[in-house]
Jmol script that loads the backbone (N, CA, C; Angstrom):
load data "model"
ATOM      1  N   MET A   1      -0.764   7.245  -8.750  1.00  0.00           N
ATOM      2  CA  MET A   1      -1.265   6.688  -7.506  1.00  0.00           C
ATOM      3  C   MET A   1      -2.654   7.243  -7.233  1.00  0.00           C
ATOM      4  N   ARG A   2      -3.487   6.370  -6.786  1.00  0.00           N
ATOM      5  CA  ARG A   2      -4.837   6.784  -6.381  1.00  0.00           C
ATOM      6  C   ARG A   2      -4.805   7.152  -4.900  1.00  0.00           C
ATOM      7  N   THR A   3      -5.586   8.131  -4.525  1.00  0.00           N
ATOM      8  CA  THR A   3      -5.602   8.596  -3.139  1.00  0.00           C
ATOM      9  C   THR A   3      -6.745   7.959  -2.370  1.00  0.00           C
ATOM     10  N   LEU A   4      -6.431   7.503  -1.160  1.00  0.00           N
ATOM     11  CA  LEU A   4      -7.440   6.954  -0.253  1.00  0.00           C
ATOM     12  C   LEU A   4      -7.781   8.005   0.784  1.00  0.00           C
ATOM     13  N   GLN A   5      -9.084   8.303   0.919  1.00  0.00           N
ATOM     14  CA  GLN A   5      -9.489   9.310   1.893  1.00  0.00           C
ATOM     15  C   GLN A   5     -10.629   8.859   2.777  1.00  0.00           C
ATOM     16  N   GLU A   6     -11.353   7.832   2.350  1.00  0.00           N
ATOM     17  CA  GLU A   6     -12.514   7.392   3.131  1.00  0.00           C
ATOM     18  C   GLU A   6     -12.722   5.894   2.942  1.00  0.00           C
ATOM     19  N   GLN A   7     -13.613   5.327   3.744  1.00  0.00           N
ATOM     20  CA  GLN A   7     -13.846   3.884   3.710  1.00  0.00           C
ATOM     21  C   GLN A   7     -14.281   3.398   2.327  1.00  0.00           C
ATOM     22  N   GLY A   8     -15.040   4.187   1.597  1.00  0.00           N
ATOM     23  CA  GLY A   8     -15.467   3.797   0.254  1.00  0.00           C
ATOM     24  C   GLY A   8     -14.287   3.563  -0.676  1.00  0.00           C
ATOM     25  N   ASP A   9     -13.197   4.311  -0.471  1.00  0.00           N
ATOM     26  CA  ASP A   9     -11.987   4.118  -1.272  1.00  0.00           C
ATOM     27  C   ASP A   9     -11.355   2.759  -0.973  1.00  0.00           C
ATOM     28  N   ILE A  10     -11.406   2.350   0.288  1.00  0.00           N
ATOM     29  CA  ILE A  10     -10.884   1.025   0.672  1.00  0.00           C
ATOM     30  C   ILE A  10     -11.746  -0.060   0.033  1.00  0.00           C
ATOM     31  N   ASP A  11     -13.046   0.133   0.026  1.00  0.00           N
ATOM     32  CA  ASP A  11     -13.945  -0.840  -0.608  1.00  0.00           C
ATOM     33  C   ASP A  11     -13.596  -1.003  -2.085  1.00  0.00           C
ATOM     34  N   ARG A  12     -13.319   0.096  -2.772  1.00  0.00           N
ATOM     35  CA  ARG A  12     -12.945   0.023  -4.192  1.00  0.00           C
ATOM     36  C   ARG A  12     -11.599  -0.682  -4.368  1.00  0.00           C
ATOM     37  N   LEU A  13     -10.653  -0.412  -3.477  1.00  0.00           N
ATOM     38  CA  LEU A  13      -9.365  -1.099  -3.504  1.00  0.00           C
ATOM     39  C   LEU A  13      -9.575  -2.604  -3.380  1.00  0.00           C
ATOM     40  N   LEU A  14     -10.407  -3.011  -2.439  1.00  0.00           N
ATOM     41  CA  LEU A  14     -10.654  -4.439  -2.233  1.00  0.00           C
ATOM     42  C   LEU A  14     -11.319  -5.076  -3.456  1.00  0.00           C
ATOM     43  N   GLU A  15     -12.248  -4.371  -4.061  1.00  0.00           N
ATOM     44  CA  GLU A  15     -12.868  -4.874  -5.294  1.00  0.00           C
ATOM     45  C   GLU A  15     -11.822  -5.026  -6.389  1.00  0.00           C
ATOM     46  N   HIS A  16     -10.946  -4.059  -6.503  1.00  0.00           N
ATOM     47  CA  HIS A  16      -9.885  -4.108  -7.507  1.00  0.00           C
ATOM     48  C   HIS A  16      -8.964  -5.299  -7.253  1.00  0.00           C
ATOM     49  N   SER A  17      -8.713  -5.608  -5.984  1.00  0.00           N
ATOM     50  CA  SER A  17      -7.805  -6.709  -5.630  1.00  0.00           C
ATOM     51  C   SER A  17      -8.358  -8.072  -6.035  1.00  0.00           C
ATOM     52  N   GLU A  18      -9.628  -8.136  -6.382  1.00  0.00           N
ATOM     53  CA  GLU A  18     -10.195  -9.399  -6.849  1.00  0.00           C
ATOM     54  C   GLU A  18      -9.713  -9.724  -8.266  1.00  0.00           C
ATOM     55  N   ARG A  19      -9.251  -8.715  -8.999  1.00  0.00           N
ATOM     56  CA  ARG A  19      -8.800  -8.904 -10.382  1.00  0.00           C
ATOM     57  C   ARG A  19      -7.284  -9.005 -10.509  1.00  0.00           C
ATOM     58  N   GLU A  20      -6.559  -8.322  -9.624  1.00  0.00           N
ATOM     59  CA  GLU A  20      -5.101  -8.291  -9.702  1.00  0.00           C
ATOM     60  C   GLU A  20      -4.545  -7.790  -8.367  1.00  0.00           C
ATOM     61  N   PRO A  21      -3.244  -8.029  -8.130  1.00  0.00           N
ATOM     62  CA  PRO A  21      -2.651  -7.497  -6.900  1.00  0.00           C
ATOM     63  C   PRO A  21      -2.653  -5.969  -6.921  1.00  0.00           C
ATOM     64  N   VAL A  22      -2.832  -5.382  -5.757  1.00  0.00           N
ATOM     65  CA  VAL A  22      -2.760  -3.935  -5.588  1.00  0.00           C
ATOM     66  C   VAL A  22      -1.865  -3.640  -4.383  1.00  0.00           C
ATOM     67  N   ILE A  23      -1.322  -2.440  -4.360  1.00  0.00           N
ATOM     68  CA  ILE A  23      -0.516  -2.008  -3.210  1.00  0.00           C
ATOM     69  C   ILE A  23      -1.253  -0.900  -2.488  1.00  0.00           C
ATOM     70  N   LEU A  24      -1.386  -1.050  -1.193  1.00  0.00           N
ATOM     71  CA  LEU A  24      -1.889   0.005  -0.322  1.00  0.00           C
ATOM     72  C   LEU A  24      -0.644   0.625   0.317  1.00  0.00           C
ATOM     73  N   PHE A  25      -0.398   1.877   0.015  1.00  0.00           N
ATOM     74  CA  PHE A  25       0.798   2.570   0.485  1.00  0.00           C
ATOM     75  C   PHE A  25       0.413   3.572   1.560  1.00  0.00           C
ATOM     76  N   LYS A  26       0.881   3.336   2.786  1.00  0.00           N
ATOM     77  CA  LYS A  26       0.666   4.273   3.883  1.00  0.00           C
ATOM     78  C   LYS A  26       1.886   5.186   3.946  1.00  0.00           C
ATOM     79  N   HIS A  27       1.621   6.470   3.784  1.00  0.00           N
ATOM     80  CA  HIS A  27       2.664   7.468   3.569  1.00  0.00           C
ATOM     81  C   HIS A  27       2.589   8.554   4.637  1.00  0.00           C
ATOM     82  N   SER A  28       3.752   9.020   5.072  1.00  0.00           N
ATOM     83  CA  SER A  28       3.827  10.179   5.953  1.00  0.00           C
ATOM     84  C   SER A  28       4.369  11.352   5.148  1.00  0.00           C
ATOM     85  N   ALA A  29       3.638  12.449   5.171  1.00  0.00           N
ATOM     86  CA  ALA A  29       4.034  13.620   4.403  1.00  0.00           C
ATOM     87  C   ALA A  29       5.247  14.336   4.991  1.00  0.00           C
ATOM     88  N   THR A  30       5.652  13.969   6.202  1.00  0.00           N
ATOM     89  CA  THR A  30       6.746  14.679   6.863  1.00  0.00           C
ATOM     90  C   THR A  30       8.003  13.833   7.061  1.00  0.00           C
ATOM     91  N   CYS A  31       8.003  12.603   6.590  1.00  0.00           N
ATOM     92  CA  CYS A  31       9.106  11.678   6.857  1.00  0.00           C
ATOM     93  C   CYS A  31       9.987  11.490   5.622  1.00  0.00           C
ATOM     94  N   PRO A  32      11.295  11.694   5.740  1.00  0.00           N
ATOM     95  CA  PRO A  32      12.172  11.506   4.585  1.00  0.00           C
ATOM     96  C   PRO A  32      12.232  10.056   4.107  1.00  0.00           C
ATOM     97  N   ILE A  33      12.108   9.105   5.017  1.00  0.00           N
ATOM     98  CA  ILE A  33      12.097   7.694   4.612  1.00  0.00           C
ATOM     99  C   ILE A  33      10.845   7.422   3.777  1.00  0.00           C
ATOM    100  N   SER A  34       9.743   8.005   4.161  1.00  0.00           N
ATOM    101  CA  SER A  34       8.505   7.859   3.413  1.00  0.00           C
ATOM    102  C   SER A  34       8.621   8.509   2.030  1.00  0.00           C
ATOM    103  N   ALA A  35       9.309   9.624   1.941  1.00  0.00           N
ATOM    104  CA  ALA A  35       9.523  10.274   0.644  1.00  0.00           C
ATOM    105  C   ALA A  35      10.337   9.369  -0.275  1.00  0.00           C
ATOM    106  N   PHE A  36      11.345   8.698   0.279  1.00  0.00           N
ATOM    107  CA  PHE A  36      12.140   7.753  -0.503  1.00  0.00           C
ATOM    108  C   PHE A  36      11.268   6.584  -0.967  1.00  0.00           C
ATOM    109  N   ALA A  37      10.436   6.056  -0.072  1.00  0.00           N
ATOM    110  CA  ALA A  37       9.545   4.940  -0.417  1.00  0.00           C
ATOM    111  C   ALA A  37       8.582   5.366  -1.528  1.00  0.00           C
ATOM    112  N   HIS A  38       8.101   6.582  -1.454  1.00  0.00           N
ATOM    113  CA  HIS A  38       7.195   7.097  -2.478  1.00  0.00           C
ATOM    114  C   HIS A  38       7.872   7.067  -3.852  1.00  0.00           C
ATOM    115  N   LYS A  39       9.125   7.489  -3.909  1.00  0.00           N
ATOM    116  CA  LYS A  39       9.873   7.462  -5.171  1.00  0.00           C
ATOM    117  C   LYS A  39      10.059   6.031  -5.666  1.00  0.00           C
ATOM    118  N   GLN A  40      10.310   5.122  -4.741  1.00  0.00           N
ATOM    119  CA  GLN A  40      10.455   3.715  -5.126  1.00  0.00           C
ATOM    120  C   GLN A  40       9.164   3.168  -5.731  1.00  0.00           C
ATOM    121  N   LEU A  41       8.043   3.507  -5.128  1.00  0.00           N
ATOM    122  CA  LEU A  41       6.764   3.015  -5.634  1.00  0.00           C
ATOM    123  C   LEU A  41       6.400   3.648  -6.968  1.00  0.00           C
ATOM    124  N   GLU A  42       6.844   4.863  -7.204  1.00  0.00           N
ATOM    125  CA  GLU A  42       6.608   5.483  -8.508  1.00  0.00           C
ATOM    126  C   GLU A  42       7.219   4.641  -9.627  1.00  0.00           C
ATOM    127  N   GLU A  43       8.294   3.903  -9.320  1.00  0.00           N
ATOM    128  CA  GLU A  43       8.928   3.021 -10.309  1.00  0.00           C
ATOM    129  C   GLU A  43       8.018   1.840 -10.668  1.00  0.00           C
ATOM    130  N   LEU A  44       7.072   1.521  -9.801  1.00  0.00           N
ATOM    131  CA  LEU A  44       6.165   0.388 -10.029  1.00  0.00           C
ATOM    132  C   LEU A  44       4.807   0.807 -10.573  1.00  0.00           C
ATOM    133  N   GLU A  45       4.549   2.098 -10.634  1.00  0.00           N
ATOM    134  CA  GLU A  45       3.216   2.601 -10.995  1.00  0.00           C
ATOM    135  C   GLU A  45       2.671   2.059 -12.306  1.00  0.00           C
ATOM    136  N   ASP A  46       3.526   1.819 -13.266  1.00  0.00           N
ATOM    137  CA  ASP A  46       3.059   1.327 -14.560  1.00  0.00           C
ATOM    138  C   ASP A  46       2.734  -0.166 -14.536  1.00  0.00           C
ATOM    139  N   THR A  47       3.104  -0.852 -13.456  1.00  0.00           N
ATOM    140  CA  THR A  47       2.929  -2.302 -13.411  1.00  0.00           C
ATOM    141  C   THR A  47       1.904  -2.774 -12.387  1.00  0.00           C
ATOM    142  N   VAL A  48       1.527  -1.913 -11.452  1.00  0.00           N
ATOM    143  CA  VAL A  48       0.603  -2.327 -10.398  1.00  0.00           C
ATOM    144  C   VAL A  48      -0.206  -1.114  -9.923  1.00  0.00           C
ATOM    145  N   PRO A  49      -1.496  -1.315  -9.643  1.00  0.00           N
ATOM    146  CA  PRO A  49      -2.278  -0.216  -9.065  1.00  0.00           C
ATOM    147  C   PRO A  49      -1.788   0.078  -7.633  1.00  0.00           C
ATOM    148  N   ILE A  50      -1.576   1.351  -7.360  1.00  0.00           N
ATOM    149  CA  ILE A  50      -1.110   1.772  -6.033  1.00  0.00           C
ATOM    150  C   ILE A  50      -2.110   2.765  -5.465  1.00  0.00           C
ATOM    151  N   TYR A  51      -2.542   2.482  -4.250  1.00  0.00           N
ATOM    152  CA  TYR A  51      -3.476   3.348  -3.533  1.00  0.00           C
ATOM    153  C   TYR A  51      -2.713   3.947  -2.359  1.00  0.00           C
ATOM    154  N   LYS A  52      -2.653   5.275  -2.312  1.00  0.00           N
ATOM    155  CA  LYS A  52      -1.856   5.970  -1.284  1.00  0.00           C
ATOM    156  C   LYS A  52      -2.749   6.629  -0.253  1.00  0.00           C
ATOM    157  N   LEU A  53      -2.391   6.409   0.990  1.00  0.00           N
ATOM    158  CA  LEU A  53      -3.065   7.042   2.118  1.00  0.00           C
ATOM    159  C   LEU A  53      -2.021   7.870   2.862  1.00  0.00           C
ATOM    160  N   THR A  54      -2.272   9.148   3.029  1.00  0.00           N
ATOM    161  CA  THR A  54      -1.373  10.007   3.804  1.00  0.00           C
ATOM    162  C   THR A  54      -1.894  10.035   5.230  1.00  0.00           C
ATOM    163  N   VAL A  55      -1.105   9.469   6.147  1.00  0.00           N
ATOM    164  CA  VAL A  55      -1.604   9.251   7.510  1.00  0.00           C
ATOM    165  C   VAL A  55      -1.966  10.540   8.236  1.00  0.00           C
ATOM    166  N   GLN A  56      -1.286  11.630   7.964  1.00  0.00           N
ATOM    167  CA  GLN A  56      -1.607  12.872   8.651  1.00  0.00           C
ATOM    168  C   GLN A  56      -3.008  13.381   8.283  1.00  0.00           C
ATOM    169  N   ARG A  57      -3.487  13.026   7.118  1.00  0.00           N
ATOM    170  CA  ARG A  57      -4.799  13.503   6.661  1.00  0.00           C
ATOM    171  C   ARG A  57      -5.930  12.545   7.003  1.00  0.00           C
ATOM    172  N   THR A  58      -5.609  11.279   7.175  1.00  0.00           N
ATOM    173  CA  THR A  58      -6.652  10.269   7.372  1.00  0.00           C
ATOM    174  C   THR A  58      -6.231   9.276   8.466  1.00  0.00           C
ATOM    175  N   ARG A  59      -5.940   9.795   9.627  1.00  0.00           N
ATOM    176  CA  ARG A  59      -5.428   8.959  10.720  1.00  0.00           C
ATOM    177  C   ARG A  59      -6.422   7.873  11.125  1.00  0.00           C
ATOM    178  N   ALA A  60      -7.698   8.207  11.217  1.00  0.00           N
ATOM    179  CA  ALA A  60      -8.694   7.208  11.620  1.00  0.00           C
ATOM    180  C   ALA A  60      -8.760   6.077  10.596  1.00  0.00           C
ATOM    181  N   LEU A  61      -8.709   6.409   9.319  1.00  0.00           N
ATOM    182  CA  LEU A  61      -8.734   5.386   8.268  1.00  0.00           C
ATOM    183  C   LEU A  61      -7.466   4.534   8.330  1.00  0.00           C
ATOM    184  N   SER A  62      -6.346   5.148   8.582  1.00  0.00           N
ATOM    185  CA  SER A  62      -5.087   4.421   8.719  1.00  0.00           C
ATOM    186  C   SER A  62      -5.160   3.416   9.871  1.00  0.00           C
ATOM    187  N   ASN A  63      -5.691   3.855  10.987  1.00  0.00           N
ATOM    188  CA  ASN A  63      -5.854   2.953  12.139  1.00  0.00           C
ATOM    189  C   ASN A  63      -6.813   1.817  11.819  1.00  0.00           C
ATOM    190  N   SER A  64      -7.874   2.126  11.108  1.00  0.00           N
ATOM    191  CA  SER A  64      -8.853   1.114  10.713  1.00  0.00           C
ATOM    192  C   SER A  64      -8.214   0.059   9.808  1.00  0.00           C
ATOM    193  N   ILE A  65      -7.363   0.489   8.899  1.00  0.00           N
ATOM    194  CA  ILE A  65      -6.673  -0.434   8.005  1.00  0.00           C
ATOM    195  C   ILE A  65      -5.800  -1.395   8.806  1.00  0.00           C
ATOM    196  N   ALA A  66      -5.047  -0.860   9.749  1.00  0.00           N
ATOM    197  CA  ALA A  66      -4.190  -1.709  10.583  1.00  0.00           C
ATOM    198  C   ALA A  66      -5.019  -2.771  11.301  1.00  0.00           C
ATOM    199  N   GLU A  67      -6.144  -2.362  11.838  1.00  0.00           N
ATOM    200  CA  GLU A  67      -7.013  -3.298  12.561  1.00  0.00           C
ATOM    201  C   GLU A  67      -7.687  -4.290  11.616  1.00  0.00           C
ATOM    202  N   ASP A  68      -8.285  -3.796  10.551  1.00  0.00           N
ATOM    203  CA  ASP A  68      -9.027  -4.660   9.631  1.00  0.00           C
ATOM    204  C   ASP A  68      -8.135  -5.669   8.914  1.00  0.00           C
ATOM    205  N   PHE A  69      -6.925  -5.253   8.542  1.00  0.00           N
ATOM    206  CA  PHE A  69      -6.020  -6.137   7.816  1.00  0.00           C
ATOM    207  C   PHE A  69      -5.056  -6.879   8.739  1.00  0.00           C
ATOM    208  N   GLU A  70      -5.147  -6.595  10.024  1.00  0.00           N
ATOM    209  CA  GLU A  70      -4.311  -7.243  11.040  1.00  0.00           C
ATOM    210  C   GLU A  70      -2.818  -7.073  10.736  1.00  0.00           C
ATOM    211  N   VAL A  71      -2.448  -5.823  10.448  1.00  0.00           N
ATOM    212  CA  VAL A  71      -1.042  -5.470  10.253  1.00  0.00           C
ATOM    213  C   VAL A  71      -0.709  -4.348  11.223  1.00  0.00           C
ATOM    214  N   GLN A  72       0.504  -4.358  11.706  1.00  0.00           N
ATOM    215  CA  GLN A  72       0.942  -3.298  12.607  1.00  0.00           C
ATOM    216  C   GLN A  72       1.036  -1.989  11.829  1.00  0.00           C
ATOM    217  N   HIS A  73       0.526  -0.909  12.398  1.00  0.00           N
ATOM    218  CA  HIS A  73       0.605   0.401  11.740  1.00  0.00           C
ATOM    219  C   HIS A  73       2.053   0.860  11.683  1.00  0.00           C
ATOM    220  N   GLN A  74       2.493   1.205  10.471  1.00  0.00           N
ATOM    221  CA  GLN A  74       3.822   1.765  10.279  1.00  0.00           C
ATOM    222  C   GLN A  74       3.764   2.725   9.095  1.00  0.00           C
ATOM    223  N   THR A  75       4.715   3.642   9.036  1.00  0.00           N
ATOM    224  CA  THR A  75       4.882   4.478   7.843  1.00  0.00           C
ATOM    225  C   THR A  75       6.368   4.681   7.622  1.00  0.00           C
ATOM    226  N   PRO A  76       6.779   4.605   6.389  1.00  0.00           N
ATOM    227  CA  PRO A  76       5.985   4.167   5.254  1.00  0.00           C
ATOM    228  C   PRO A  76       5.699   2.676   5.347  1.00  0.00           C
ATOM    229  N   GLN A  77       4.652   2.274   4.671  1.00  0.00           N
ATOM    230  CA  GLN A  77       4.259   0.871   4.684  1.00  0.00           C
ATOM    231  C   GLN A  77       3.600   0.531   3.350  1.00  0.00           C
ATOM    232  N   ALA A  78       3.978  -0.603   2.790  1.00  0.00           N
ATOM    233  CA  ALA A  78       3.357  -1.104   1.568  1.00  0.00           C
ATOM    234  C   ALA A  78       2.693  -2.434   1.898  1.00  0.00           C
ATOM    235  N   ILE A  79       1.405  -2.501   1.639  1.00  0.00           N
ATOM    236  CA  ILE A  79       0.629  -3.716   1.908  1.00  0.00           C
ATOM    237  C   ILE A  79       0.134  -4.217   0.553  1.00  0.00           C
ATOM    238  N   VAL A  80       0.572  -5.405   0.172  1.00  0.00           N
ATOM    239  CA  VAL A  80       0.156  -6.003  -1.093  1.00  0.00           C
ATOM    240  C   VAL A  80      -1.083  -6.849  -0.819  1.00  0.00           C
ATOM    241  N   ILE A  81      -2.148  -6.562  -1.572  1.00  0.00           N
ATOM    242  CA  ILE A  81      -3.431  -7.228  -1.367  1.00  0.00           C
ATOM    243  C   ILE A  81      -3.854  -7.891  -2.673  1.00  0.00           C
ATOM    244  N   LEU A  82      -4.301  -9.140  -2.557  1.00  0.00           N
ATOM    245  CA  LEU A  82      -4.857  -9.874  -3.685  1.00  0.00           C
ATOM    246  C   LEU A  82      -6.040 -10.659  -3.161  1.00  0.00           C
ATOM    247  N   ALA A  83      -7.136 -10.621  -3.883  1.00  0.00           N
ATOM    248  CA  ALA A  83      -8.354 -11.338  -3.503  1.00  0.00           C
ATOM    249  C   ALA A  83      -8.804 -10.957  -2.091  1.00  0.00           C
ATOM    250  N   ARG A  84      -8.688  -9.653  -1.800  1.00  0.00           N
ATOM    251  CA  ARG A  84      -9.125  -9.088  -0.521  1.00  0.00           C
ATOM    252  C   ARG A  84      -8.295  -9.533   0.680  1.00  0.00           C
ATOM    253  N   GLU A  85      -7.166 -10.175   0.443  1.00  0.00           N
ATOM    254  CA  GLU A  85      -6.312 -10.679   1.519  1.00  0.00           C
ATOM    255  C   GLU A  85      -4.916 -10.073   1.426  1.00  0.00           C
ATOM    256  N   VAL A  86      -4.329  -9.775   2.581  1.00  0.00           N
ATOM    257  CA  VAL A  86      -2.952  -9.293   2.625  1.00  0.00           C
ATOM    258  C   VAL A  86      -2.035 -10.453   2.240  1.00  0.00           C
ATOM    259  N   GLN A  87      -1.220 -10.203   1.229  1.00  0.00           N
ATOM    260  CA  GLN A  87      -0.273 -11.205   0.763  1.00  0.00           C
ATOM    261  C   GLN A  87       1.153 -10.906   1.220  1.00  0.00           C
ATOM    262  N   PHE A  88       1.424  -9.622   1.469  1.00  0.00           N
ATOM    263  CA  PHE A  88       2.774  -9.199   1.838  1.00  0.00           C
ATOM    264  C   PHE A  88       2.683  -7.819   2.470  1.00  0.00           C
ATOM    265  N   ASP A  89       3.581  -7.569   3.402  1.00  0.00           N
ATOM    266  CA  ASP A  89       3.598  -6.296   4.121  1.00  0.00           C
ATOM    267  C   ASP A  89       5.050  -5.910   4.349  1.00  0.00           C
ATOM    268  N   SER A  90       5.416  -4.694   3.973  1.00  0.00           N
ATOM    269  CA  SER A  90       6.773  -4.220   4.233  1.00  0.00           C
ATOM    270  C   SER A  90       6.717  -2.781   4.739  1.00  0.00           C
ATOM    271  N   SER A  91       7.775  -2.380   5.411  1.00  0.00           N
ATOM    272  CA  SER A  91       7.793  -1.020   5.943  1.00  0.00           C
ATOM    273  C   SER A  91       9.206  -0.452   5.892  1.00  0.00           C
ATOM    274  N   HIS A  92       9.249   0.835   6.076  1.00  0.00           N
ATOM    275  CA  HIS A  92      10.485   1.619   6.137  1.00  0.00           C
ATOM    276  C   HIS A  92      11.366   1.353   4.908  1.00  0.00           C
ATOM    277  N   GLY A  93      12.603   0.947   5.098  1.00  0.00           N
ATOM    278  CA  GLY A  93      13.527   0.733   3.990  1.00  0.00           C
ATOM    279  C   GLY A  93      13.154  -0.425   3.088  1.00  0.00           C
ATOM    280  N   ASP A  94      12.252  -1.271   3.539  1.00  0.00           N
ATOM    281  CA  ASP A  94      11.816  -2.417   2.729  1.00  0.00           C
ATOM    282  C   ASP A  94      10.681  -2.070   1.778  1.00  0.00           C
ATOM    283  N   VAL A  95      10.245  -0.817   1.771  1.00  0.00           N
ATOM    284  CA  VAL A  95       9.266  -0.367   0.772  1.00  0.00           C
ATOM    285  C   VAL A  95      10.091   0.078  -0.427  1.00  0.00           C
ATOM    286  N   SER A  96      10.417  -0.902  -1.264  1.00  0.00           N
ATOM    287  CA  SER A  96      11.288  -0.615  -2.400  1.00  0.00           C
ATOM    288  C   SER A  96      10.897  -1.477  -3.592  1.00  0.00           C
ATOM    289  N   GLU A  97      11.250  -0.987  -4.751  1.00  0.00           N
ATOM    290  CA  GLU A  97      10.943  -1.711  -5.988  1.00  0.00           C
ATOM    291  C   GLU A  97      11.582  -3.090  -5.987  1.00  0.00           C
ATOM    292  N   HIS A  98      12.840  -3.184  -5.559  1.00  0.00           N
ATOM    293  CA  HIS A  98      13.528  -4.475  -5.653  1.00  0.00           C
ATOM    294  C   HIS A  98      12.960  -5.520  -4.681  1.00  0.00           C
ATOM    295  N   ILE A  99      12.266  -5.105  -3.653  1.00  0.00           N
ATOM    296  CA  ILE A  99      11.610  -6.066  -2.750  1.00  0.00           C
ATOM    297  C   ILE A  99      10.191  -6.372  -3.223  1.00  0.00           C
ATOM    298  N   LEU A 100       9.457  -5.365  -3.650  1.00  0.00           N
ATOM    299  CA  LEU A 100       8.049  -5.564  -4.016  1.00  0.00           C
ATOM    300  C   LEU A 100       7.852  -6.210  -5.382  1.00  0.00           C
ATOM    301  N   LYS A 101       8.717  -5.919  -6.343  1.00  0.00           N
ATOM    302  CA  LYS A 101       8.535  -6.460  -7.691  1.00  0.00           C
ATOM    303  C   LYS A 101       8.519  -7.983  -7.709  1.00  0.00           C
ATOM    304  N   PRO A 102       9.454  -8.683  -7.055  1.00  0.00           N
ATOM    305  CA  PRO A 102       9.397 -10.152  -7.056  1.00  0.00           C
ATOM    306  C   PRO A 102       8.130 -10.708  -6.387  1.00  0.00           C
ATOM    307  N   VAL A 103       7.657 -10.035  -5.361  1.00  0.00           N
ATOM    308  CA  VAL A 103       6.413 -10.453  -4.700  1.00  0.00           C
ATOM    309  C   VAL A 103       5.256 -10.352  -5.683  1.00  0.00           C
ATOM    310  N   LEU A 104       5.171  -9.237  -6.378  1.00  0.00           N
ATOM    311  CA  LEU A 104       4.105  -9.037  -7.354  1.00  0.00           C
ATOM    312  C   LEU A 104       4.203 -10.039  -8.495  1.00  0.00           C
ATOM    313  N   ASP A 105       5.421 -10.277  -8.977  1.00  0.00           N
ATOM    314  CA  ASP A 105       5.612 -11.246 -10.067  1.00  0.00           C
ATOM    315  C   ASP A 105       5.134 -12.640  -9.644  1.00  0.00           C
ATOM    316  N   LYS A 106       5.444 -13.031  -8.429  1.00  0.00           N
ATOM    317  CA  LYS A 106       5.023 -14.352  -7.939  1.00  0.00           C
ATOM    318  C   LYS A 106       3.503 -14.442  -7.831  1.00  0.00           C
ATOM    319  N   LEU A 107       2.867 -13.381  -7.373  1.00  0.00           N
ATOM    320  CA  LEU A 107       1.407 -13.389  -7.230  1.00  0.00           C
ATOM    321  C   LEU A 107       0.703 -13.450  -8.577  1.00  0.00           C
ATOM    322  N   ARG A 108       1.338 -12.983  -9.613  1.00  0.00           N
ATOM    323  CA  ARG A 108       0.724 -12.984 -10.942  1.00  0.00           C
ATOM    324  C   ARG A 108       0.865 -14.324 -11.657  1.00  0.00           C
ATOM    325  N   GLN A 109       1.642 -15.234 -11.139  1.00  0.00           N
ATOM    326  CA  GLN A 109       1.840 -16.540 -11.782  1.00  0.00           C
ATOM    327  C   GLN A 109       0.604 -17.396 -11.701  1.00  0.00           C
TER     328      GLN A 109
END
end "model"
wireframe off; spacefill off
backbone 0.3
color backbone group
C-alpha cells in the first residue's frame, strides 16, 4: 500500500486512476474494524493499487477528500476511483475483498 500524506499524493493517485482503477483507503489506526478492513485490502494488493490515508495523521487531507470527492467521511472507507471519478464507495464491514473484487473486475471490462 502506498501512503497518502499530502495533496501531491492525491494528485498522483488521480493520475494513476487514468490508467486503471485504484483504491483510496481511509484507515483509523485505533479502530478494530479498520484493522480488519486493512487485512481484507491486503488480499487485493497484488491486483489493484491501494493508497492508504491514516486519518489520525492527516485529518485535514481526509476532510478535503470527503469534500472534493463528494463522499461522506467514514473510517474505514474504501473509495474506488477510475478516470479521476469515484466509481464506488464502501465503509465499515463493507470494506472487504468479496465486495470490492467484483467492482474492480467490472471496471476493468
